[in-house]
MARBA-3410 file (N, C-alpha, C, O; in Angstrom, 1 decimal):
105
42.4,6.7,103.1,42.0,8.1,103.2,42.4,8.6,104.5,42.3,8.0,105.6 ~ 43.0,9.8,104.5,43.5,10.5,105.7,42.5,11.6,105.9,42.0,12.3,105.0 ~ 42.3,12.0,107.2,41.4,13.1,107.6,42.1,13.9,108.7,42.7,13.4,109.6 ~ 41.9,15.2,108.5,42.4,16.2,109.5,41.7,17.5,109.3,41.7,18.1,108.2 ~ 41.2,18.0,110.4,40.5,19.3,110.5,39.5,19.5,109.3,39.3,20.6,108.8
38.8,18.4,109.0,37.7,18.5,108.0,38.2,18.3,106.6,37.4,18.5,105.7 ~ 39.5,18.1,106.4,40.0,17.9,105.1,40.4,16.4,104.9,40.7,15.7,105.9 ~ 40.3,15.9,103.7,40.6,14.5,103.4,41.7,14.4,102.4,41.8,15.2,101.4 ~ 42.6,13.5,102.6,43.7,13.3,101.7,43.8,11.9,101.2,43.5,10.9,101.9 ~ 44.1,11.8,99.9,44.2,10.5,99.2,45.7,10.2,99.0,46.5,11.1,98.6
46.1,9.0,99.2,47.6,8.7,99.1,47.8,7.6,98.1,47.0,6.6,97.9 ~ 48.9,7.7,97.3,49.4,6.7,96.4,50.8,6.4,96.8,51.5,7.2,97.4 ~ 51.2,5.2,96.4,52.6,4.8,96.7,53.4,4.6,95.4,52.9,4.0,94.5 ~ 54.5,5.2,95.4,55.4,5.1,94.2,56.5,4.1,94.6,57.4,4.3,95.3 ~ 56.3,2.9,94.0,57.2,1.7,94.3,58.6,2.0,93.8,59.6,1.5,94.5
58.7,2.7,92.7,60.0,2.9,92.1,60.8,3.9,93.0,62.0,3.7,93.2 ~ 60.1,4.9,93.5,60.8,5.9,94.3,60.7,5.6,95.8,61.3,6.4,96.6 ~ 60.0,4.6,96.2,59.8,4.2,97.6,59.3,5.4,98.4,59.9,5.7,99.5 ~ 58.3,6.0,97.9,57.7,7.2,98.6,56.2,7.2,98.5,55.7,6.9,97.4 ~ 55.5,7.7,99.5,54.1,7.9,99.5,53.9,9.4,99.0,54.5,10.3,99.4
52.9,9.6,98.1,52.5,10.9,97.6,51.0,11.1,98.0,50.2,10.1,97.9 ~ 50.7,12.2,98.5,49.3,12.5,98.8,48.8,13.8,98.3,49.6,14.7,98.0 ~ 47.5,13.9,98.2,46.8,15.2,97.7,45.5,15.4,98.5,44.8,14.4,98.7 ~ 45.3,16.6,98.9,44.1,16.9,99.6,42.9,17.0,98.6,43.1,17.6,97.5 ~ 41.8,16.3,98.9,40.7,16.2,97.9,39.7,17.3,98.0,39.5,17.9,99.1
39.1,17.6,96.9,37.9,18.5,96.9,38.2,20.0,96.9,37.3,20.8,97.2 ~ 39.4,20.4,96.7,39.7,21.9,96.7,40.2,22.3,95.3,40.7,21.6,94.5 ~ 39.9,23.6,95.1,40.5,24.2,93.9,42.0,24.4,94.0,42.7,24.2,93.1 ~ 42.4,24.8,95.2,43.8,24.9,95.5,44.4,23.5,95.6,43.7,22.6,96.0 ~ 45.6,23.4,95.2,46.3,22.1,95.2,47.2,22.0,96.4,48.1,22.8,96.5
46.9,21.0,97.3,47.7,20.8,98.5,48.2,19.4,98.4,47.4,18.4,98.4 ~ 49.5,19.2,98.4,50.1,17.9,98.3,51.0,17.7,99.5,51.4,18.6,100.2 ~ 51.4,16.4,99.7,52.3,16.1,100.8,52.9,14.7,100.4,52.4,14.0,99.6 ~ 54.0,14.4,101.1,54.7,13.2,100.8,55.5,12.7,102.0,55.8,13.5,102.9 ~ 55.9,11.4,102.0,56.7,10.9,103.1,57.1,9.5,102.7,56.5,8.8,101.9
58.2,9.0,103.4,58.7,7.7,103.1,58.2,6.6,104.1,58.3,5.4,103.9 ~ 57.6,7.1,105.2,57.0,6.3,106.2,55.6,6.8,106.5,55.2,7.9,106.1 ~ 54.8,6.0,107.1,53.4,6.4,107.5,53.5,7.6,108.4,52.7,8.5,108.3 ~ 54.4,7.5,109.4,54.5,8.6,110.3,54.9,9.9,109.6,54.3,11.0,109.9 ~ 55.8,9.9,108.7,56.2,11.0,107.9,55.1,11.5,107.1,54.8,12.7,107.0
54.3,10.6,106.5,53.2,11.0,105.7,52.1,11.7,106.5,51.6,12.7,106.0 ~ 51.8,11.2,107.6,50.8,11.8,108.5,51.2,13.2,108.9,50.4,14.1,109.0 ~ 52.5,13.3,109.3,53.0,14.6,109.7,53.0,15.6,108.6,52.7,16.8,108.8 ~ 53.4,15.1,107.4,53.4,16.0,106.2,52.0,16.4,105.8,51.7,17.6,105.5 ~ 51.0,15.5,106.0,49.6,15.8,105.7,49.1,16.9,106.6,48.5,17.9,106.2
49.3,16.7,107.9,48.8,17.7,108.9,49.6,19.0,108.7,48.9,20.1,108.8 ~ 50.8,19.0,108.4,51.6,20.2,108.2,51.1,21.0,107.0,51.1,22.2,107.0 ~ 50.8,20.2,105.9,50.3,20.9,104.7,49.0,21.6,105.0,48.7,22.7,104.5 ~ 48.1,20.9,105.7,46.8,21.6,106.1,47.0,22.8,106.9,46.4,23.8,106.7 ~ 47.9,22.6,108.0,48.1,23.8,108.8,48.8,24.9,108.1,48.4,26.1,108.3
49.7,24.6,107.2,50.3,25.7,106.3,49.3,26.4,105.5,49.3,27.6,105.4 ~ 48.4,25.6,104.9,47.3,26.2,104.1,46.4,27.1,104.9,46.1,28.2,104.5 ~ 46.0,26.7,106.1,45.2,27.5,106.9,45.9,28.8,107.4,45.3,29.8,107.4 ~ 47.1,28.7,107.7,47.9,29.8,108.1,48.1,30.8,106.9,48.0,32.0,107.1 ~ 48.3,30.2,105.7,48.5,31.1,104.5,47.2,31.8,104.2,47.3,33.0,103.9
46.1,31.2,104.4,44.8,31.9,104.2,44.6,33.0,105.2,44.1,34.0,104.9 ~ 44.9,32.7,106.4,44.8,33.6,107.5,45.6,34.9,107.3,45.2,36.0,107.5 ~ 46.9,34.7,106.9,47.8,35.8,106.6,47.3,36.6,105.4,47.5,37.9,105.5 ~ 46.6,36.0,104.5,46.1,36.8,103.3,44.7,37.3,103.6,44.1,38.0,102.7 ~ 44.1,37.0,104.7,42.8,37.5,105.1,41.7,36.8,104.2,40.6,37.3,104.0
42.0,35.5,103.8,41.0,34.8,103.0,40.4,33.7,103.8,41.0,33.2,104.8 ~ 39.2,33.3,103.4,38.5,32.2,104.0,39.0,30.9,103.4,38.9,30.8,102.2 ~ 39.5,29.9,104.2,40.0,28.7,103.5,38.8,27.9,102.9,37.7,27.9,103.4 ~ 39.1,27.3,101.8,38.1,26.4,101.2,37.9,25.2,102.1,38.7,24.8,102.8 ~ 36.6,24.8,102.0,36.3,23.5,102.7,36.1,22.5,101.6,35.5,22.8,100.5
36.6,21.3,101.8,36.6,20.3,100.8,35.2,19.9,100.4,34.9,19.8,99.2 ~ 34.3,19.7,101.4,33.0,19.3,101.1,32.0,20.1,102.0,32.0,19.9,103.2 ~ 31.3,21.0,101.4,30.4,21.9,102.1,29.1,21.2,102.6,28.5,21.7,103.5 ~ 28.8,20.2,101.9,27.5,19.5,102.3,26.4,20.0,101.3,25.2,19.5,101.4 ~ 26.7,20.9,100.4,25.7,21.4,99.5,26.1,20.9,98.1,27.2,21.1,97.6
25.1,20.3,97.4,25.3,20.0,96.0,24.0,20.4,95.2,22.9,20.5,95.8 ~ 24.2,20.6,94.0,23.1,21.0,93.1,22.9,19.8,92.2,23.8,19.4,91.5 ~ 21.7,19.3,92.1,21.3,18.2,91.2,20.2,18.6,90.3,19.2,19.2,90.8 ~ 20.4,18.4,89.0,19.3,18.7,88.1,18.5,17.4,87.8,19.0,16.4,87.5 ~ 17.2,17.6,88.0,16.2,16.5,87.7,15.2,16.9,86.7,15.0,18.0,86.4
14.6,15.9,86.1,13.5,16.2,85.2,12.3,16.7,86.1,12.3,16.4,87.3 ~ 11.4,17.4,85.5,10.3,18.0,86.3,9.4,16.8,86.8,8.9,16.9,87.9 ~ 9.3,15.7,86.0,8.5,14.6,86.5,9.1,13.9,87.7,8.4,13.6,88.6 ~ 10.4,13.7,87.7,11.1,13.1,88.8,11.0,14.0,90.0,10.8,13.5,91.2 ~ 11.2,15.3,89.8,11.1,16.3,90.9,9.7,16.2,91.6,9.6,16.1,92.8
8.7,16.1,90.8,7.3,16.0,91.3,7.1,14.7,92.0,6.5,14.7,93.1 ~ 7.6,13.6,91.5,7.4,12.3,92.1,8.1,12.3,93.5,7.5,11.8,94.4 ~ 9.3,12.8,93.6,10.0,12.8,94.8,9.3,13.8,95.8,9.2,13.4,97.0 ~ 8.8,14.9,95.4,8.1,15.9,96.3,6.9,15.2,96.8,6.6,15.4,98.0 ~ 6.1,14.5,96.0,4.9,13.8,96.4,5.2,12.7,97.5,4.5,12.6,98.5
6.3,12.0,97.2,6.7,10.9,98.2,7.1,11.6,99.5,6.8,11.0,100.6 ~ 7.8,12.7,99.5,8.1,13.4,100.7,6.9,13.8,101.5,6.8,13.7,102.7 ~ 5.9,14.4,100.8,4.7,14.8,101.5,4.0,13.6,102.1,3.5,13.7,103.2 ~ 3.9,12.5,101.4,3.2,11.3,101.9,3.9,10.8,103.1,3.3,10.4,104.1 ~ 5.3,10.9,103.1,6.0,10.4,104.3,6.1,11.5,105.4,6.6,11.2,106.5
5.7,12.7,105.1,5.7,13.7,106.1,7.1,14.3,106.4,7.4,14.7,107.6 ~ 7.9,14.3,105.4,9.3,14.8,105.6,9.6,15.7,104.5,8.9,15.9,103.5 ~ 10.7,16.5,104.6,11.1,17.4,103.6,11.7,16.6,102.4,12.1,15.5,102.5 ~ 11.7,17.3,101.2,12.3,16.7,100.0,13.7,16.4,100.3,14.2,15.4,99.9 ~ 14.4,17.4,100.9,15.8,17.2,101.3,16.0,15.9,102.1,16.9,15.1,101.8
15.2,15.7,103.1,15.3,14.5,104.0,15.1,13.2,103.2,15.7,12.2,103.4 ~ 14.1,13.3,102.3,13.8,12.1,101.5,15.0,11.7,100.6,15.3,10.6,100.5 ~ 15.6,12.7,100.0,16.7,12.5,99.1,17.9,11.9,99.9,18.6,11.0,99.5 ~ 18.2,12.5,101.1,19.3,12.0,101.9,19.0,10.6,102.3,19.9,9.8,102.3 ~ 17.8,10.3,102.7,17.5,8.9,103.1,17.7,7.9,102.0,18.3,6.9,102.2
17.3,8.3,100.8,17.5,7.4,99.6,19.0,7.3,99.3,19.4,6.2,99.0 ~ 19.8,8.3,99.4,21.2,8.2,99.1,21.9,7.4,100.2,22.9,6.7,99.8 ~ 21.5,7.5,101.4,22.2,6.7,102.5,21.9,5.2,102.4,22.7,4.5,102.9 ~ 20.9,4.8,101.6,20.6,3.4,101.5,21.6,2.8,100.5,21.7,1.5,100.4 ~ 22.3,3.6,99.7,23.2,3.0,98.6,24.6,2.9,99.1,25.5,2.5,98.4
END
């Protein structure tokens, strides 16, 4: 996994073509990059992110962020109530309770 300016890229290797291919994760827009060496790959990844940010700026658009930190989860009302009660008992918010539980996995 590659990271730059809050964006993450996943890389695969094409053994037949002897080239690395990468794609920035978590965006509606598709941003790809490639290189034959690790240095080329890193340079292409950073260049693709910078090009994307410049393109958005030129168009007056806000760049997408790969992971905002906000997710929507649908629960049964029973589970929602159970988690809310556990949060009250522990003296923390429901959000904190859920984060704590997820971090344990």
